[in-house]
C-alpha positions as CSV (number, residue, x, y, z in Angstrom):
1,M,0.1,-0.2,0.1
2,A,1.6,3.4,-1.1
3,S,2.4,5.4,2.1
4,K,0.8,8.7,3.3
5,K,3.2,10.9,1.7
6,E,2.8,9.0,-1.7
7,L,-0.7,9.1,-1.7
8,F,-0.4,13.1,-1.0
9,E,2.0,13.3,-4.0
10,I,-0.3,11.5,-6.5
11,A,-3.9,13.7,-5.5
12,R,-2.1,16.8,-4.8
13,A,-1.8,19.0,-7.8
14,P,0.0,21.8,-7.6
15,K,-2.1,24.7,-7.5
16,G,0.1,27.9,-7.6
17,I,-1.0,30.7,-9.8
18,N,-0.2,34.3,-10.3
19,S,-3.5,35.6,-9.4
20,I,-4.3,33.8,-6.0
21,E,-4.6,36.4,-3.2
22,S,-3.0,35.3,-0.5
23,S,0.9,35.7,-0.7
24,N,1.6,33.0,1.6
25,R,-0.7,30.7,-0.2
26,I,1.5,32.1,-3.4
27,Y,4.4,30.8,-1.3
28,D,3.4,27.5,-0.2
29,E,2.1,26.0,-3.6
30,K,5.5,27.4,-5.1
31,K,7.5,25.9,-2.2
32,Y,5.6,22.5,-3.4
33,Y,6.1,22.6,-7.0
34,Y,10.3,23.2,-6.1
35,E,10.2,20.6,-3.5
36,E,8.2,18.1,-4.3
37,I,6.9,18.2,-7.9
38,Y,10.1,19.2,-9.8
39,P,12.8,19.1,-7.3
40,N,17.0,19.5,-6.9
41,G,16.9,15.9,-5.4
42,E,18.5,12.6,-6.7
43,L,16.7,10.3,-9.1
44,P,14.6,10.8,-10.9
45,W,16.1,14.2,-11.5
46,I,19.6,13.4,-12.2
47,E,20.7,16.6,-12.4
48,K,19.8,20.0,-11.1
49,P,17.3,21.3,-13.5
50,F,18.0,24.9,-15.2
51,D,16.4,27.8,-13.2
52,F,15.6,30.9,-15.3
53,I,13.6,32.7,-12.2
54,N,15.4,31.8,-8.9
55,E,19.3,31.3,-9.8
56,N,20.3,32.1,-13.3
57,P,18.5,35.4,-15.0
58,L,21.3,36.8,-16.4
59,Y,22.2,33.7,-18.8
60,G,21.8,34.8,-22.9
61,K,22.1,38.5,-21.7
62,F,26.0,39.0,-20.9
63,N,29.0,38.1,-22.4
64,L,32.3,36.6,-20.6
65,N,33.2,40.5,-20.4
66,G,30.0,41.1,-18.1
67,D,28.7,43.2,-21.0
68,H,24.8,43.3,-21.7
69,I,24.3,42.1,-25.0
70,I,21.8,41.5,-27.9
71,P,20.9,39.3,-30.4
72,K,23.3,40.4,-33.8
73,S,20.5,42.8,-36.1
74,I,20.4,44.5,-38.9
75,I,18.2,47.7,-39.7
76,V,16.0,46.8,-42.9
77,D,13.6,49.7,-44.1
78,G,13.1,50.5,-40.5
79,E,12.5,46.8,-39.3
80,A,15.0,44.6,-37.4
81,V,16.4,41.6,-39.3
82,Y,18.3,38.7,-37.6
83,K,20.3,37.0,-40.2
84,T,21.6,34.6,-37.7
85,M,18.1,33.5,-37.0
86,T,16.0,30.8,-38.5
87,D,12.5,30.2,-38.6
88,I,11.6,26.1,-37.4
89,G,7.9,26.8,-37.1
90,D,5.3,25.4,-39.3
91,N,3.6,27.3,-41.9
92,K,1.3,29.0,-39.7
93,D,3.4,30.7,-37.0
94,N,7.1,31.5,-37.2
95,V,9.3,30.5,-34.3
96,L,12.5,32.2,-34.6
97,V,15.4,30.7,-32.8
98,F,19.5,30.9,-33.7
99,D,20.6,28.9,-37.0
100,F,22.3,26.5,-33.6
101,V,19.5,25.9,-32.0
102,A,17.3,25.0,-35.0
103,E,20.0,22.4,-36.1
104,A,20.2,21.1,-32.7
105,F,16.3,21.1,-32.5
106,Y,15.4,19.2,-36.1
107,D,17.8,16.4,-34.4
108,L,16.2,16.4,-31.3
109,K,12.8,16.3,-33.0
110,A,13.9,13.5,-35.6
111,N,15.3,11.2,-32.4
112,I,11.6,11.7,-30.2
113,K,9.9,11.2,-33.6
114,S,11.5,7.9,-34.2
115,L,11.0,6.8,-30.6
116,V,7.4,7.0,-31.0
117,K,7.5,5.3,-33.6
118,A,9.6,2.4,-32.3
119,G,6.8,2.5,-29.3
120,W,9.5,3.4,-26.9
121,L,7.4,6.4,-26.1
122,S,3.7,7.2,-26.3
123,S,2.2,8.8,-28.9
124,A,-0.2,11.2,-27.5
125,G,0.8,14.5,-25.4
126,P,2.7,17.8,-26.6
127,I,6.2,15.6,-26.5
128,A,5.0,13.4,-28.8
129,D,3.9,16.0,-30.9
130,F,6.9,18.3,-30.7
131,E,6.4,20.9,-32.2
132,A,8.4,24.6,-31.8
133,K,5.3,27.1,-31.0
134,K,7.1,29.6,-29.3
135,G,10.6,31.3,-30.4
136,F,12.5,34.5,-30.4
137,K,10.8,37.8,-28.9
138,N,12.5,40.7,-31.1
139,L,13.9,42.8,-29.1
140,E,13.6,45.4,-30.9
141,K,10.1,45.4,-30.4
142,I,10.3,45.4,-27.0
143,N,12.4,48.1,-27.0
144,E,10.2,50.0,-29.0
145,L,6.9,49.3,-26.8
146,Q,9.0,50.1,-23.7
147,K,9.9,53.8,-25.6
148,K,6.2,54.5,-26.4
149,M,5.0,53.8,-23.0
150,H,7.7,56.3,-21.5
151,Y,6.7,59.0,-24.0
152,F,3.1,58.4,-23.4
153,I,3.9,58.8,-19.3
154,F,6.4,61.6,-19.8
155,V,3.9,64.0,-21.4
156,S,0.9,62.7,-20.0
157,Q,1.5,62.9,-16.7
158,F,4.9,64.2,-16.0
159,L,4.7,67.5,-17.7
160,S,1.4,68.0,-16.9
161,S,2.2,67.8,-13.4
162,G,4.2,70.3,-10.9
163,V,3.5,74.1,-10.2
164,P,3.4,75.7,-12.6
165,K,3.0,72.4,-14.9
166,R,6.4,71.3,-16.5
167,K,5.2,72.0,-19.9
168,E,4.5,75.9,-19.2
169,R,7.8,76.0,-18.9
170,I,9.1,74.6,-21.9
171,S,9.8,77.1,-24.7
172,N,12.3,75.0,-27.0
173,I,13.7,71.7,-27.3
174,S,16.3,72.5,-24.6
175,D,13.5,72.9,-22.0
176,F,12.1,69.8,-22.8
177,T,15.4,67.7,-23.1
178,N,16.5,69.0,-19.7
179,F,12.4,67.8,-18.4
180,L,12.9,64.3,-20.1
181,F,16.2,63.7,-18.2
182,S,14.7,64.8,-15.0
183,Y,11.8,62.4,-15.2
184,L,14.1,59.2,-16.6
185,K,15.7,59.8,-13.5
186,E,13.3,59.5,-11.6
187,I,11.1,56.5,-13.0
188,A,14.0,54.7,-14.8
189,P,14.4,52.7,-11.4
190,S,11.3,50.7,-12.2
191,A,11.1,51.1,-15.5
192,P,14.2,51.0,-17.8
193,F,14.9,53.0,-20.9
194,T,18.1,51.8,-22.6
195,K,18.5,48.6,-24.0
196,S,20.8,47.5,-21.6
197,G,18.7,48.5,-18.9
198,I,15.5,46.6,-20.5
199,I,17.9,43.7,-21.1
200,N,18.9,43.5,-17.4
201,A,15.1,44.2,-16.0
202,Q,14.2,41.1,-14.2
203,Y,10.7,40.9,-15.7
204,M,12.4,40.8,-19.6
205,T,11.8,37.1,-20.6
206,P,14.9,34.9,-21.6
207,M,12.5,34.1,-25.2
208,A,14.7,37.5,-25.9
209,T,18.0,35.6,-25.8
210,G,17.4,33.6,-28.8
211,L,18.4,30.4,-27.4
212,C,15.0,29.2,-26.0
213,V,12.5,27.4,-28.1
214,E,8.4,25.8,-26.4
215,I,7.0,22.7,-27.8
216,D,3.5,24.0,-26.2
217,T,1.8,27.4,-25.2
218,K,0.3,26.9,-21.6
219,G,0.8,29.6,-19.7
220,Y,3.3,30.5,-17.4
221,D,1.4,31.3,-14.4
222,D,-0.6,28.3,-13.7
223,D,1.3,24.9,-11.4
224,D,-1.5,22.6,-12.5
225,K,-0.6,22.8,-16.1
226,K,3.3,22.3,-15.5
227,H,2.1,19.7,-13.2
228,T,0.4,17.9,-15.9
229,F,3.3,18.4,-18.2
230,L,5.6,16.9,-15.4
231,T,3.3,13.7,-15.2
232,D,3.8,13.2,-19.1
233,P,4.7,9.6,-19.8
234,N,7.5,11.2,-22.2
235,F,8.8,13.4,-20.0
236,N,11.5,11.7,-18.2
237,V,12.9,9.9,-21.7
238,Y,12.5,13.9,-23.3
239,R,14.5,16.2,-20.6
240,I,17.4,13.3,-21.1
241,I,17.3,12.8,-24.6
242,A,17.2,16.7,-24.5
243,R,20.4,16.2,-23.3
244,R,22.0,14.3,-25.8
245,F,21.3,17.1,-27.8
246,G,22.6,19.7,-26.0
247,F,19.2,21.4,-24.4
248,M,18.5,21.7,-20.6
249,V,14.6,22.2,-19.7
250,D,13.5,24.8,-18.1
251,R,12.5,24.1,-14.6
252,N,9.9,26.7,-14.4
253,V,8.2,26.3,-17.7
254,P,9.4,22.6,-18.6
255,W,8.0,22.5,-22.1
256,R,10.9,25.5,-23.2
257,L,14.1,24.0,-24.2
258,V,17.2,26.6,-23.4
259,A,20.6,25.8,-25.2
260,D,23.5,24.8,-23.3
261,V,25.6,27.1,-24.8
262,T,28.5,25.9,-23.2
263,S,28.3,22.2,-23.7
264,F,30.8,20.5,-26.3
265,K,27.6,19.6,-28.4
266,M,25.7,22.9,-28.4
267,R,29.1,24.3,-29.6
268,E,29.5,21.8,-32.3
269,Y,25.8,22.7,-33.8
270,M,27.5,26.4,-33.7
271,R,30.2,25.3,-35.5
272,I,27.9,23.5,-38.3
273,A,26.2,26.5,-38.6
274,Y,28.5,28.8,-38.5
275,E,30.2,27.1,-41.4
276,K,27.1,25.4,-43.4
277,N,26.3,29.5,-44.3
278,I,29.9,30.5,-45.5
279,I,29.8,26.4,-47.4
280,R,26.2,26.9,-48.7
281,R,27.1,30.5,-50.7
282,R,30.5,29.0,-51.9
283,Q,28.7,26.0,-53.1
284,N,26.0,28.1,-54.9
285,A,28.2,30.1,-56.8
286,I,29.6,27.0,-58.3
287,I,26.2,25.6,-58.6
288,K,25.6,28.5,-61.2
289,A,29.1,28.5,-62.9
290,R,28.5,24.8,-63.9
291,N,24.4,25.5,-64.9
292,E,25.8,28.5,-67.2
293,E,28.1,26.0,-68.6
294,L,25.6,23.0,-69.3
295,A,23.2,26.0,-70.5
296,A,25.3,27.1,-73.1
297,A,24.8,23.6,-74.7
298,V,22.3,21.3,-75.6
299,A,24.3,17.8,-76.4
300,P,22.5,14.7,-78.5
301,V,21.5,12.7,-75.5
302,L,18.7,11.3,-74.2
303,I,17.1,14.1,-71.7
304,N,16.9,11.2,-69.1
305,D,20.5,10.3,-69.0
306,I,21.1,13.6,-67.7
307,F,18.3,13.4,-65.7
308,D,20.2,10.1,-64.4
309,I,23.2,11.7,-63.9
310,G,22.1,15.0,-62.3
311,I,20.1,13.1,-59.8
312,K,23.1,10.9,-59.0
313,L,25.0,14.7,-58.0
314,M,21.6,15.4,-56.1
315,S,21.4,12.0,-54.3
316,T,24.9,13.8,-52.5
317,G,22.7,16.3,-50.9
318,Y,24.4,19.4,-52.8
319,W,22.1,20.6,-55.2
320,E,17.9,20.9,-55.1
321,D,17.8,20.7,-58.9
322,P,20.7,20.5,-60.2
323,I,19.6,20.8,-63.9
324,G,17.4,24.0,-63.1
325,S,15.4,25.7,-65.5
326,N,17.9,25.4,-68.2
327,I,16.4,22.2,-69.9
328,F,12.9,21.8,-70.6
329,V,10.9,18.2,-70.6
330,E,7.8,18.2,-72.1
331,K,5.8,14.9,-72.0
332,F,3.8,14.0,-75.2
333,K,2.2,10.4,-75.3
334,G,5.1,9.3,-72.9
335,V,7.9,10.4,-74.9
336,S,10.1,12.6,-73.7
337,I,11.7,15.1,-76.1
338,Y,14.3,18.0,-75.8
339,T,12.9,21.7,-75.6
340,V,16.1,24.0,-76.8
341,N,17.6,26.2,-74.4
342,P,17.7,29.8,-76.0
343,N,21.4,30.5,-74.7
344,Y,22.7,27.2,-76.8
345,E,26.0,28.6,-77.9
346,G,26.3,25.8,-80.6
347,V,29.2,23.8,-78.5
348,D,27.5,20.3,-78.1
349,L,28.6,18.3,-75.3
350,G,27.8,14.7,-75.5
351,K,26.9,12.4,-72.6
352,E,30.7,11.5,-71.3
353,D,31.2,15.1,-71.3
354,I,28.1,15.8,-68.9
355,Q,29.1,13.3,-66.6
356,A,32.4,15.0,-66.2
357,L,30.7,18.3,-65.7
358,F,28.8,17.0,-62.8
359,D,32.1,15.0,-61.5
360,Q,34.2,18.2,-61.3
361,A,30.8,20.2,-59.9
362,E,31.2,17.5,-57.0
363,K,34.4,17.6,-56.3
364,E,34.6,21.5,-56.1
365,L,31.8,21.2,-53.3
366,D,33.7,18.6,-51.6
367,D,36.8,20.7,-51.7
368,V,34.5,23.8,-50.3
369,L,33.7,21.6,-47.0
370,V,37.7,20.9,-46.3
371,D,38.5,24.7,-47.1
372,V,35.7,26.2,-45.2
373,A,37.0,23.9,-42.0
374,N,40.4,24.6,-42.7
375,E,39.9,28.4,-42.7
376,T,37.7,28.3,-39.7
377,E,40.0,26.5,-38.0
378,A,43.2,29.0,-39.2
379,A,41.2,31.9,-38.4
380,G,41.1,30.6,-34.4
381,L,37.0,30.0,-34.1
382,T,37.4,26.7,-33.2
383,E,39.1,23.7,-31.1
384,T,39.0,20.4,-30.8
385,K,37.1,18.6,-28.2
386,E,36.2,14.4,-27.2
387,F,32.5,14.0,-26.1
388,Y,29.3,11.9,-26.6
389,N,27.3,11.8,-29.6
390,A,29.3,14.0,-31.8
391,K,27.5,14.4,-34.9
392,N,30.4,15.6,-37.1
393,P,33.6,14.1,-35.7
394,K,37.0,14.2,-37.1
395,Q,38.0,11.6,-39.6
396,N,41.2,10.2,-40.0
397,D,43.4,9.6,-43.5
398,D,41.1,6.5,-44.0
399,G,37.7,8.4,-43.9
400,V,36.8,6.8,-40.4
401,A,35.7,9.0,-37.4
402,N,38.3,9.5,-34.5
403,C,35.8,8.1,-32.2
404,S,36.0,4.6,-29.3
405,G,33.4,3.1,-27.1
406,E,30.5,1.0,-28.5
407,T,27.4,2.4,-26.5
408,Y,28.1,5.6,-26.0
409,K,30.9,6.9,-28.3
410,M,33.0,9.2,-27.1
411,C,34.5,11.2,-30.7
412,H,36.7,14.0,-31.4
413,S,34.9,16.9,-33.3
414,R,35.1,20.3,-33.8
415,I,33.5,23.2,-32.1
416,L,33.5,26.8,-31.7
417,K,35.5,28.5,-28.7
418,F,33.1,29.8,-26.6
419,D,34.3,33.4,-26.6
420,K,33.8,33.4,-30.6
421,F,30.6,32.6,-29.9
422,F,29.7,36.0,-28.4
423,E,31.2,37.8,-31.1
424,I,29.5,35.9,-34.0
425,Y,25.8,36.0,-32.5
426,Y,25.7,38.9,-30.2
427,D,26.2,43.0,-30.1
428,I,26.7,45.1,-27.4
429,P,24.3,47.9,-27.4
430,Y,26.0,50.4,-25.0
431,T,28.1,51.4,-27.8
432,D,25.0,53.1,-29.6
433,E,22.7,54.2,-26.9
434,I,24.0,57.5,-26.6
435,E,23.5,58.1,-30.4
436,E,20.1,56.4,-30.0
437,I,19.3,58.5,-26.8
438,K,19.8,62.0,-29.4
439,K,17.7,60.2,-31.9
440,I,14.9,59.5,-29.4
441,V,14.7,63.3,-27.7
442,Y,14.9,64.7,-31.1
443,D,11.7,62.6,-32.8
444,W,10.1,63.1,-29.0
445,Y,10.3,66.9,-29.2
446,L,9.0,66.8,-32.9
447,S,6.0,64.7,-32.0
448,Y,5.2,67.0,-28.9
449,Y,5.8,70.2,-31.3
450,V,3.4,68.9,-33.5
451,Q,0.6,68.5,-30.9
452,N,1.8,71.4,-28.7
453,P,3.1,74.1,-31.4
454,V,2.2,77.2,-28.7
455,T,2.6,77.1,-24.8
456,K,0.1,79.2,-22.7
457,K,2.5,80.6,-19.8
458,R,1.0,82.6,-16.9
459,V,2.9,85.9,-16.7
460,L,3.0,88.6,-14.4
461,C,0.7,91.6,-15.6
462,S,0.5,94.0,-12.7
463,Q,2.8,94.7,-9.8
464,K,1.6,97.7,-8.3
465,L,2.6,98.5,-4.3
466,G,-0.7,96.9,-2.1
467,A,-2.0,95.9,-5.1
468,Q,-3.8,92.4,-6.1
469,T,-1.1,90.2,-8.0
470,K,-2.6,89.2,-11.3
471,Y,-1.1,87.5,-14.1
472,T,-2.2,86.8,-17.6
473,T,-2.0,84.1,-20.1
474,K,0.3,84.3,-22.8
475,E,0.7,82.2,-25.6
476,I,4.7,81.3,-27.0
477,K,5.4,79.7,-29.6
478,L,8.2,76.7,-29.2
479,K,10.8,77.0,-31.1
480,L,12.3,74.3,-33.9
481,L,15.8,73.5,-34.7
482,S,16.6,70.6,-37.6
483,E,18.1,67.6,-36.4
484,E,22.1,68.7,-36.7
485,E,21.5,71.9,-35.6
486,Y,20.3,70.5,-32.6
487,K,23.0,67.9,-32.1
488,K,25.3,71.1,-32.2
489,S,23.1,72.8,-29.6
490,H,24.8,70.5,-27.1
491,D,28.5,69.9,-26.0
492,P,29.3,65.9,-26.5
493,L,30.2,65.6,-22.9
494,Y,26.9,66.5,-21.9
495,W,25.1,63.6,-23.5
496,V,27.7,61.2,-22.0
497,K,26.9,62.8,-18.4
498,A,23.1,62.4,-19.4
499,Y,23.7,59.0,-20.0
500,F,25.7,58.5,-17.0
501,D,22.5,59.6,-14.6
502,I,20.2,57.7,-16.6
503,K,22.5,54.3,-16.2
504,L,22.7,55.1,-12.0
505,A,19.1,55.5,-12.2
506,E,18.3,52.3,-14.2
507,N,20.7,50.4,-11.7
508,K,19.7,52.3,-8.7
509,V,23.2,52.9,-8.0
510,K,23.3,55.7,-5.3
511,L,26.6,57.4,-5.1
512,K,28.1,59.8,-2.9
513,S,28.7,63.5,-4.0
514,T,32.7,62.8,-3.7
515,E,32.5,59.6,-5.3
516,Y,30.0,60.7,-8.6
517,N,32.8,63.4,-9.1
518,R,35.4,60.8,-9.2
519,H,33.5,59.2,-11.5
520,L,32.4,62.0,-13.3
521,K,35.6,63.4,-13.9
522,K,37.0,60.2,-15.0
523,I,34.4,59.9,-17.6
524,I,35.1,63.3,-19.1
525,E,38.9,62.2,-19.1
526,L,38.2,59.0,-21.1
527,S,35.7,61.1,-23.1
528,T,38.8,63.7,-24.3
529,L,41.8,61.1,-24.7
530,N,41.8,61.7,-28.6
531,S,40.2,65.0,-28.9
532,F,41.1,67.6,-31.4
533,D,40.7,70.8,-29.1
534,I,44.2,72.7,-28.9
535,G,46.1,71.7,-26.2
536,A,44.5,68.4,-26.1
537,P,46.5,65.3,-26.2
538,T,47.8,64.1,-29.9
539,P,45.5,61.5,-31.6
540,S,46.9,58.0,-30.7
541,L,49.0,56.9,-34.2
542,S,48.2,53.2,-34.2
543,G,45.2,51.2,-33.0
544,T,41.9,49.9,-34.1
545,T,39.0,51.7,-35.8
546,M,35.5,51.4,-34.7
547,E,33.3,49.1,-36.3
548,G,32.1,49.6,-40.2
549,T,29.9,47.0,-41.7
550,G,30.6,44.5,-39.3
551,H,34.5,44.9,-39.2
552,V,37.2,46.8,-38.0
553,H,41.1,47.0,-39.1
554,P,43.9,47.9,-37.3
555,Y,45.8,51.2,-38.5
556,H,48.6,53.3,-38.6
557,I,49.1,57.2,-39.1
558,D,52.0,59.5,-39.1
559,K,51.7,62.8,-36.8
560,N,50.1,64.4,-40.1
561,G,47.7,62.3,-39.8
562,D,48.0,60.6,-42.6
563,G,48.4,56.8,-43.2
564,W,46.5,53.1,-43.8
565,T,44.3,50.6,-42.7
566,Y,45.4,47.1,-42.6
567,E,43.4,44.2,-43.9
568,V,40.5,43.1,-41.7
569,I,41.9,40.6,-39.5
570,D,38.6,40.6,-36.8
571,T,35.1,40.2,-38.6
572,F,32.8,37.4,-38.0
573,P,31.8,35.7,-40.2
574,W,35.1,37.1,-41.7
575,E,34.5,36.3,-45.0
576,S,31.7,38.5,-45.4
577,T,33.6,41.6,-45.9
578,G,36.3,40.2,-48.4
579,W,40.1,41.3,-48.3
580,H,40.0,45.6,-48.4
581,T,42.3,48.4,-47.0
582,H,41.9,51.7,-46.4
583,T,43.9,55.0,-46.9
584,I,44.0,57.6,-44.1
585,I,44.0,61.1,-44.8
586,N,44.3,64.3,-42.6
587,W,42.5,61.5,-39.5
588,A,40.2,60.8,-41.4
589,I,40.2,57.1,-42.9
590,Q,38.6,57.0,-46.7
591,P,35.6,55.1,-48.4
592,A,36.7,51.1,-49.5
593,Q,34.8,48.2,-50.6
594,S,35.8,44.7,-50.7
595,S,38.2,43.9,-54.4
596,C,35.6,41.9,-55.4
597,Y,32.6,43.9,-54.9
598,P,29.8,44.0,-56.5
599,N,31.0,40.2,-57.8
600,C,31.9,38.9,-54.5
601,V,29.1,36.2,-55.0
602,A,29.4,35.2,-58.1
603,L,33.1,35.1,-58.0
604,H,33.4,33.6,-54.1
605,G,30.1,33.2,-53.0
606,Y,30.1,35.6,-50.2
607,E,28.6,39.1,-50.2
608,G,31.7,41.4,-49.6
609,S,31.6,44.6,-48.4
610,P,29.7,47.7,-50.4
611,L,31.9,51.5,-50.1
612,H,32.1,52.5,-46.4
613,T,34.6,54.2,-44.1
614,H,35.4,54.0,-40.2
615,P,35.9,56.2,-37.0
616,I,38.8,55.9,-35.5
617,N,38.2,57.3,-32.3
618,Q,37.3,54.8,-29.4
619,D,37.3,57.2,-26.8
620,I,33.4,57.0,-26.4
621,V,33.4,53.1,-26.3
622,R,35.7,53.1,-23.4
623,T,33.8,55.8,-22.1
624,L,30.5,53.7,-22.4
625,H,32.2,50.8,-21.4
626,Y,33.3,52.5,-17.9
627,I,30.1,53.6,-17.1
628,N,28.1,50.2,-17.6
629,K,31.4,48.7,-15.4
630,I,30.5,51.4,-12.8
631,V,26.5,50.6,-12.6
632,K,26.7,46.7,-13.4
633,R,24.4,45.2,-10.8
634,K,25.6,43.3,-8.2
635,M,25.7,39.5,-9.7
636,K,26.7,36.2,-10.0
637,S,30.5,35.6,-11.7
638,L,30.4,35.0,-15.1
639,G,31.6,31.2,-14.4
640,Q,28.8,31.0,-12.3
641,I,26.2,32.5,-14.9
642,Y,27.6,29.5,-17.9
643,G,29.0,26.7,-16.0
644,K,32.7,25.1,-15.9
645,E,33.1,23.3,-19.4
646,E,34.7,20.0,-18.2
647,K,32.9,19.5,-15.4
648,K,29.9,20.4,-17.2
649,E,30.7,17.5,-20.0
650,Q,31.2,15.1,-17.6
651,A,28.0,15.1,-15.6
652,I,26.0,14.9,-19.5
653,G,28.0,11.8,-19.9
654,E,27.6,10.2,-17.0
655,L,23.8,11.1,-17.0
656,L,23.2,9.6,-20.6
657,L,25.6,6.6,-20.0
658,N,23.6,6.0,-16.8
659,A,20.3,6.6,-18.4
660,S,21.0,4.2,-21.3
661,Q,22.3,1.6,-18.8
662,N,19.7,1.7,-16.7
663,G,17.2,1.9,-19.6
664,M,15.5,4.6,-19.2
665,I,16.6,5.7,-22.8
666,P,17.9,3.3,-25.9
């Protein structure tokens, strides 16, 4: 007979839900969920579950230097486009995740489906269905919504309060700006304003990291629904199999899979996804060239013979359509006939020639795989590690995978270096935050000006001795400046100080007056290291440019400000820019482009870099880094956020091996 405790566990489903009125009851229900429903204990849980809420809210939000990070994007027609994201949803819903997360998810899904088909797993429930339901939450959309909220509160409440009302004291954009910064210092502790502040907020969803995918659409606030998912007969196998493919299960949202970015398995997927994009571009260029050769000739052989050769090549996985639209087939009474290509140049190819063409293409496509692997390794992007379940292990000279073991093979495979992961997939938002603030303030003033072109002010009209003070209302037309005039109206240090104050407020950092002034002095010094003002130090004669079209250059200049940049050495992906240099004249870097541009795709299979330039001065970057270092909230060490590699890999290996030996997974 079951014990009282066992009966209690069976009978009682957790009722924790955010709408429960009693805080004590909420605490009790959450405590029960953490201690009894999804605990930290021994088997059957095996390892400590991942916890975004209580233990690791900063995961995927900081890099190894402690900088806030956001998924890389470019702005196209006013919208953020995430080139490293992939849609893994069905035709109805878009579910975006990083490309390497997509690679891992597809393999995990195939494994789950095969276990269902084999009868190892139940065919009912969301785990058996295993479809991606939710993915990346667009941070730019969240940022935009937060800014709209701020504008509404600032105009409708903050400016409408005070005696006299603050809006009555606005005559120009400077007044508007000063009031806005006063408002932000007041409200930012509870409602962040900058992107880095929004990322750091406790309420910021982990889905904005690009590392999470959910296979169910249940709400997050009801522990009863979580309990239902946890009691799915497939759950134990699901969470262990997830580990096999580099995922962790979120303790608070058990249908959420979180990419374990330090695991060797997930970093192998990173390397595969990174190289696949380069390989695809280069192979497409080869395919295009071979198609053009084929299009120029129509050989006196049966079309079916060409299709046979094409299908053979297609089976290697290179081409979806090896012939393309260059040769057309029509069927009339069951007989295949030629339709001559209009690009035919009169150079007939025989069947052997066509076969040779395909053989050459196949070799070129194979060579791309080797070349890209050698290049990424030479660039210091990858390292070789030994781990369980490697998808693409290294091979010896005989083409045999470099593995050992029988049940669970340990294989050597190339993985992406952990620090390179952050460089490839994330941006540091604070490098653009001051410029963003300038833009927002000006745009908001324009919006305010359209709605309030005239300010009504109470002015004194009578001040006679012994007489009652009288006021009258006077209409004052607001002054309007162009955006360029506005930017010049404030010293750069004004914006740096304002940014510093906002960051202090966002992070609830209170400094004593002496400490504040000491930091402000240092900030001013950093901001003017390379100032061109008379009497200021001479700019650095060598260093690294600021970013332009996704890359930087080392540079060297003489005392007259003339010099050059070296070739690109620090670009991820490195080949997206092509090789190029810039000349420097009178302290200004001159425009340049990739030597192959705009034909880089046709010639080499990558886009190359269009005409662009770079700023030399890195002072503002140093300043922003210093400010964010000051206001960085007290948090776990970065080692705690991401864990130690070797210790984690050993635990994962033991988990999978023990689960297999105990019959929990095949």
